[in-house]
Jmol script that loads the backbone (N, CA, C; Angstrom):
load data "model"
ATOM      1  N   MET A   1     185.807   0.675 229.232  1.00  0.00           N
ATOM      2  CA  MET A   1     184.796   0.127 228.358  1.00  0.00           C
ATOM      3  C   MET A   1     185.414  -0.937 227.465  1.00  0.00           C
ATOM      4  N   GLY A   2     184.688  -2.005 227.296  1.00  0.00           N
ATOM      5  CA  GLY A   2     185.165  -3.072 226.442  1.00  0.00           C
ATOM      6  C   GLY A   2     184.674  -2.894 225.014  1.00  0.00           C
ATOM      7  N   PHE A   3     185.093  -3.790 224.178  1.00  0.00           N
ATOM      8  CA  PHE A   3     184.676  -3.742 222.779  1.00  0.00           C
ATOM      9  C   PHE A   3     183.165  -3.916 222.686  1.00  0.00           C
ATOM     10  N   GLY A   4     182.487  -3.037 221.943  1.00  0.00           N
ATOM     11  CA  GLY A   4     181.043  -3.145 221.763  1.00  0.00           C
ATOM     12  C   GLY A   4     180.242  -2.457 222.849  1.00  0.00           C
ATOM     13  N   SER A   5     180.905  -1.875 223.825  1.00  0.00           N
ATOM     14  CA  SER A   5     180.182  -1.187 224.893  1.00  0.00           C
ATOM     15  C   SER A   5     179.790   0.203 224.438  1.00  0.00           C
ATOM     16  N   TYR A   6     178.729   0.727 224.994  1.00  0.00           N
ATOM     17  CA  TYR A   6     178.319   2.090 224.696  1.00  0.00           C
ATOM     18  C   TYR A   6     177.623   2.684 225.900  1.00  0.00           C
ATOM     19  N   ASP A   7     177.570   3.980 225.921  1.00  0.00           N
ATOM     20  CA  ASP A   7     176.915   4.698 226.994  1.00  0.00           C
ATOM     21  C   ASP A   7     175.431   4.793 226.652  1.00  0.00           C
ATOM     22  N   GLU A   8     174.585   4.132 227.443  1.00  0.00           N
ATOM     23  CA  GLU A   8     173.154   4.095 227.144  1.00  0.00           C
ATOM     24  C   GLU A   8     172.527   5.484 227.132  1.00  0.00           C
ATOM     25  N   SER A   9     173.008   6.401 227.951  1.00  0.00           N
ATOM     26  CA  SER A   9     172.439   7.743 227.976  1.00  0.00           C
ATOM     27  C   SER A   9     172.697   8.468 226.652  1.00  0.00           C
ATOM     28  N   GLU A  10     173.866   8.242 226.047  1.00  0.00           N
ATOM     29  CA  GLU A  10     174.141   8.851 224.754  1.00  0.00           C
ATOM     30  C   GLU A  10     173.219   8.283 223.683  1.00  0.00           C
ATOM     31  N   GLN A  11     172.966   6.989 223.746  1.00  0.00           N
ATOM     32  CA  GLN A  11     172.087   6.346 222.772  1.00  0.00           C
ATOM     33  C   GLN A  11     170.665   6.907 222.891  1.00  0.00           C
ATOM     34  N   GLN A  12     170.173   7.085 224.094  1.00  0.00           N
ATOM     35  CA  GLN A  12     168.828   7.619 224.307  1.00  0.00           C
ATOM     36  C   GLN A  12     168.744   9.066 223.851  1.00  0.00           C
ATOM     37  N   GLN A  13     169.792   9.845 224.100  1.00  0.00           N
ATOM     38  CA  GLN A  13     169.814  11.247 223.694  1.00  0.00           C
ATOM     39  C   GLN A  13     169.804  11.363 222.171  1.00  0.00           C
ATOM     40  N   GLN A  14     170.536  10.528 221.482  1.00  0.00           N
ATOM     41  CA  GLN A  14     170.582  10.561 220.023  1.00  0.00           C
ATOM     42  C   GLN A  14     169.205  10.232 219.451  1.00  0.00           C
ATOM     43  N   THR A  15     168.527   9.264 220.011  1.00  0.00           N
ATOM     44  CA  THR A  15     167.197   8.888 219.542  1.00  0.00           C
ATOM     45  C   THR A  15     166.208  10.025 219.738  1.00  0.00           C
ATOM     46  N   SER A  16     166.260  10.694 220.868  1.00  0.00           N
ATOM     47  CA  SER A  16     165.320  11.786 221.117  1.00  0.00           C
ATOM     48  C   SER A  16     165.612  12.980 220.215  1.00  0.00           C
ATOM     49  N   ASP A  17     166.884  13.219 219.867  1.00  0.00           N
ATOM     50  CA  ASP A  17     167.221  14.307 218.948  1.00  0.00           C
ATOM     51  C   ASP A  17     166.638  14.047 217.563  1.00  0.00           C
ATOM     52  N   ASP A  18     166.684  12.803 217.119  1.00  0.00           N
ATOM     53  CA  ASP A  18     166.139  12.458 215.811  1.00  0.00           C
ATOM     54  C   ASP A  18     164.634  12.666 215.770  1.00  0.00           C
ATOM     55  N   GLU A  19     163.961  12.331 216.852  1.00  0.00           N
ATOM     56  CA  GLU A  19     162.506  12.466 216.909  1.00  0.00           C
ATOM     57  C   GLU A  19     162.092  13.928 216.947  1.00  0.00           C
ATOM     58  N   ASP A  20     162.900  14.789 217.552  1.00  0.00           N
ATOM     59  CA  ASP A  20     162.565  16.203 217.671  1.00  0.00           C
ATOM     60  C   ASP A  20     162.659  16.928 216.333  1.00  0.00           C
ATOM     61  N   ASN A  21     163.477  16.427 215.430  1.00  0.00           N
ATOM     62  CA  ASN A  21     163.672  17.085 214.149  1.00  0.00           C
ATOM     63  C   ASN A  21     162.350  17.215 213.417  1.00  0.00           C
ATOM     64  N   GLY A  22     161.622  16.130 213.240  1.00  0.00           N
ATOM     65  CA  GLY A  22     160.259  16.133 212.770  1.00  0.00           C
ATOM     66  C   GLY A  22     159.988  16.627 211.364  1.00  0.00           C
ATOM     67  N   GLU A  23     160.960  17.111 210.629  1.00  0.00           N
ATOM     68  CA  GLU A  23     160.704  17.593 209.280  1.00  0.00           C
ATOM     69  C   GLU A  23     160.819  16.430 208.304  1.00  0.00           C
ATOM     70  N   ALA A  24     159.753  16.223 207.528  1.00  0.00           N
ATOM     71  CA  ALA A  24     159.764  15.164 206.527  1.00  0.00           C
ATOM     72  C   ALA A  24     160.161  15.752 205.176  1.00  0.00           C
ATOM     73  N   VAL A  25     160.705  14.915 204.342  1.00  0.00           N
ATOM     74  CA  VAL A  25     161.098  15.337 203.003  1.00  0.00           C
ATOM     75  C   VAL A  25     159.927  15.074 202.064  1.00  0.00           C
ATOM     76  N   ASN A  26     159.521  16.096 201.337  1.00  0.00           N
ATOM     77  CA  ASN A  26     158.446  15.956 200.367  1.00  0.00           C
ATOM     78  C   ASN A  26     159.087  15.772 198.996  1.00  0.00           C
ATOM     79  N   VAL A  27     159.068  14.530 198.500  1.00  0.00           N
ATOM     80  CA  VAL A  27     159.725  14.243 197.224  1.00  0.00           C
ATOM     81  C   VAL A  27     158.927  14.754 196.034  1.00  0.00           C
ATOM     82  N   HIS A  28     157.685  15.143 196.253  1.00  0.00           N
ATOM     83  CA  HIS A  28     156.845  15.642 195.166  1.00  0.00           C
ATOM     84  C   HIS A  28     156.710  17.161 195.184  1.00  0.00           C
ATOM     85  N   GLU A  29     157.555  17.818 195.956  1.00  0.00           N
ATOM     86  CA  GLU A  29     157.460  19.270 196.114  1.00  0.00           C
ATOM     87  C   GLU A  29     157.635  20.008 194.788  1.00  0.00           C
ATOM     88  N   HIS A  30     158.490  19.495 193.915  1.00  0.00           N
ATOM     89  CA  HIS A  30     158.789  20.200 192.677  1.00  0.00           C
ATOM     90  C   HIS A  30     158.303  19.444 191.439  1.00  0.00           C
ATOM     91  N   ASP A  31     157.292  18.596 191.592  1.00  0.00           N
ATOM     92  CA  ASP A  31     156.715  17.905 190.432  1.00  0.00           C
ATOM     93  C   ASP A  31     155.932  18.898 189.596  1.00  0.00           C
ATOM     94  N   HIS A  32     156.008  18.728 188.285  1.00  0.00           N
ATOM     95  CA  HIS A  32     155.290  19.614 187.382  1.00  0.00           C
ATOM     96  C   HIS A  32     154.566  18.785 186.335  1.00  0.00           C
ATOM     97  N   ASP A  33     153.342  19.163 186.051  1.00  0.00           N
ATOM     98  CA  ASP A  33     152.591  18.533 184.972  1.00  0.00           C
ATOM     99  C   ASP A  33     152.629  19.468 183.779  1.00  0.00           C
ATOM    100  N   GLY A  34     152.742  18.900 182.605  1.00  0.00           N
ATOM    101  CA  GLY A  34     152.750  19.752 181.427  1.00  0.00           C
ATOM    102  C   GLY A  34     153.561  19.136 180.312  1.00  0.00           C
ATOM    103  N   GLN A  35     153.815  19.929 179.317  1.00  0.00           N
ATOM    104  CA  GLN A  35     154.557  19.470 178.157  1.00  0.00           C
ATOM    105  C   GLN A  35     155.740  20.396 177.901  1.00  0.00           C
ATOM    106  N   MET A  36     156.722  19.847 177.222  1.00  0.00           N
ATOM    107  CA  MET A  36     157.874  20.634 176.836  1.00  0.00           C
ATOM    108  C   MET A  36     158.135  20.391 175.359  1.00  0.00           C
ATOM    109  N   SER A  37     158.440  21.433 174.660  1.00  0.00           N
ATOM    110  CA  SER A  37     158.801  21.274 173.254  1.00  0.00           C
ATOM    111  C   SER A  37     159.876  22.293 172.911  1.00  0.00           C
ATOM    112  N   PHE A  38     160.604  22.033 171.833  1.00  0.00           N
ATOM    113  CA  PHE A  38     161.617  22.967 171.373  1.00  0.00           C
ATOM    114  C   PHE A  38     161.740  22.830 169.864  1.00  0.00           C
ATOM    115  N   GLU A  39     162.238  23.854 169.272  1.00  0.00           N
ATOM    116  CA  GLU A  39     162.453  23.844 167.831  1.00  0.00           C
ATOM    117  C   GLU A  39     163.936  24.008 167.562  1.00  0.00           C
ATOM    118  N   SER A  40     164.403  23.337 166.536  1.00  0.00           N
ATOM    119  CA  SER A  40     165.814  23.407 166.187  1.00  0.00           C
ATOM    120  C   SER A  40     165.938  23.493 164.675  1.00  0.00           C
ATOM    121  N   ASP A  41     166.893  24.277 164.232  1.00  0.00           N
ATOM    122  CA  ASP A  41     167.162  24.390 162.803  1.00  0.00           C
ATOM    123  C   ASP A  41     168.039  23.248 162.300  1.00  0.00           C
ATOM    124  N   ALA A  42     168.627  22.483 163.241  1.00  0.00           N
ATOM    125  CA  ALA A  42     169.534  21.401 162.856  1.00  0.00           C
ATOM    126  C   ALA A  42     168.728  20.163 162.446  1.00  0.00           C
ATOM    127  N   SER A  43     169.249  19.456 161.458  1.00  0.00           N
ATOM    128  CA  SER A  43     168.594  18.227 161.009  1.00  0.00           C
ATOM    129  C   SER A  43     168.949  17.086 161.966  1.00  0.00           C
ATOM    130  N   THR A  44     168.233  15.999 161.838  1.00  0.00           N
ATOM    131  CA  THR A  44     168.512  14.829 162.676  1.00  0.00           C
ATOM    132  C   THR A  44     169.933  14.333 162.450  1.00  0.00           C
ATOM    133  N   ASP A  45     170.383  14.311 161.214  1.00  0.00           N
ATOM    134  CA  ASP A  45     171.745  13.856 160.912  1.00  0.00           C
ATOM    135  C   ASP A  45     172.792  14.750 161.574  1.00  0.00           C
ATOM    136  N   GLU A  46     172.550  16.050 161.567  1.00  0.00           N
ATOM    137  CA  GLU A  46     173.497  16.978 162.208  1.00  0.00           C
ATOM    138  C   GLU A  46     173.538  16.746 163.710  1.00  0.00           C
ATOM    139  N   LEU A  47     172.376  16.514 164.304  1.00  0.00           N
ATOM    140  CA  LEU A  47     172.334  16.278 165.754  1.00  0.00           C
ATOM    141  C   LEU A  47     173.021  14.972 166.125  1.00  0.00           C
ATOM    142  N   ILE A  48     172.823  13.933 165.316  1.00  0.00           N
ATOM    143  CA  ILE A  48     173.483  12.650 165.578  1.00  0.00           C
ATOM    144  C   ILE A  48     174.989  12.791 165.427  1.00  0.00           C
ATOM    145  N   SER A  49     175.431  13.540 164.446  1.00  0.00           N
ATOM    146  CA  SER A  49     176.861  13.775 164.240  1.00  0.00           C
ATOM    147  C   SER A  49     177.457  14.520 165.434  1.00  0.00           C
ATOM    148  N   GLN A  50     176.731  15.519 165.913  1.00  0.00           N
ATOM    149  CA  GLN A  50     177.192  16.287 167.073  1.00  0.00           C
ATOM    150  C   GLN A  50     177.270  15.401 168.312  1.00  0.00           C
ATOM    151  N   LEU A  51     176.280  14.521 168.491  1.00  0.00           N
ATOM    152  CA  LEU A  51     176.301  13.590 169.621  1.00  0.00           C
ATOM    153  C   LEU A  51     177.503  12.663 169.530  1.00  0.00           C
ATOM    154  N   GLY A  52     177.791  12.183 168.316  1.00  0.00           N
ATOM    155  CA  GLY A  52     178.952  11.313 168.125  1.00  0.00           C
ATOM    156  C   GLY A  52     180.244  11.993 168.492  1.00  0.00           C
ATOM    157  N   SER A  53     180.411  13.256 168.104  1.00  0.00           N
ATOM    158  CA  SER A  53     181.653  13.963 168.447  1.00  0.00           C
ATOM    159  C   SER A  53     181.727  14.249 169.943  1.00  0.00           C
ATOM    160  N   MET A  54     180.595  14.470 170.590  1.00  0.00           N
ATOM    161  CA  MET A  54     180.600  14.672 172.044  1.00  0.00           C
ATOM    162  C   MET A  54     181.022  13.385 172.755  1.00  0.00           C
ATOM    163  N   LYS A  55     180.531  12.242 172.270  1.00  0.00           N
ATOM    164  CA  LYS A  55     180.916  10.960 172.869  1.00  0.00           C
ATOM    165  C   LYS A  55     182.403  10.702 172.652  1.00  0.00           C
ATOM    166  N   ASP A  56     182.920  11.037 171.462  1.00  0.00           N
ATOM    167  CA  ASP A  56     184.342  10.854 171.185  1.00  0.00           C
ATOM    168  C   ASP A  56     185.192  11.689 172.137  1.00  0.00           C
ATOM    169  N   GLU A  57     184.768  12.912 172.435  1.00  0.00           N
ATOM    170  CA  GLU A  57     185.495  13.759 173.374  1.00  0.00           C
ATOM    171  C   GLU A  57     185.517  13.156 174.757  1.00  0.00           C
ATOM    172  N   ASP A  58     184.390  12.551 175.185  1.00  0.00           N
ATOM    173  CA  ASP A  58     184.334  11.907 176.504  1.00  0.00           C
ATOM    174  C   ASP A  58     185.261  10.698 176.572  1.00  0.00           C
ATOM    175  N   ASP A  59     185.351   9.954 175.462  1.00  0.00           N
ATOM    176  CA  ASP A  59     186.222   8.785 175.427  1.00  0.00           C
ATOM    177  C   ASP A  59     187.680   9.166 175.511  1.00  0.00           C
ATOM    178  N   GLU A  60     188.044  10.338 174.972  1.00  0.00           N
ATOM    179  CA  GLU A  60     189.437  10.802 174.995  1.00  0.00           C
ATOM    180  C   GLU A  60     189.867  11.227 176.384  1.00  0.00           C
ATOM    181  N   GLU A  61     188.937  11.663 177.203  1.00  0.00           N
ATOM    182  CA  GLU A  61     189.270  12.121 178.560  1.00  0.00           C
ATOM    183  C   GLU A  61     189.423  10.938 179.424  1.00  0.00           C
TER     184      GLU A  61
END
end "model"
wireframe off; spacefill off
backbone 0.3
color backbone group
């Protein structure tokens, strides 16, 4: 076989295997409608400070 040659029977077999699979991916299978909320005892300033220290830790690594 030369460069770029291929066995046509293998190519046909690969195509038929792909067609037999037939399962499609449903990207909306786990979509949810609704709302989410949470309560925290921490103030906005405390949360921003905590975020800053988390970013500093990432920068050190």
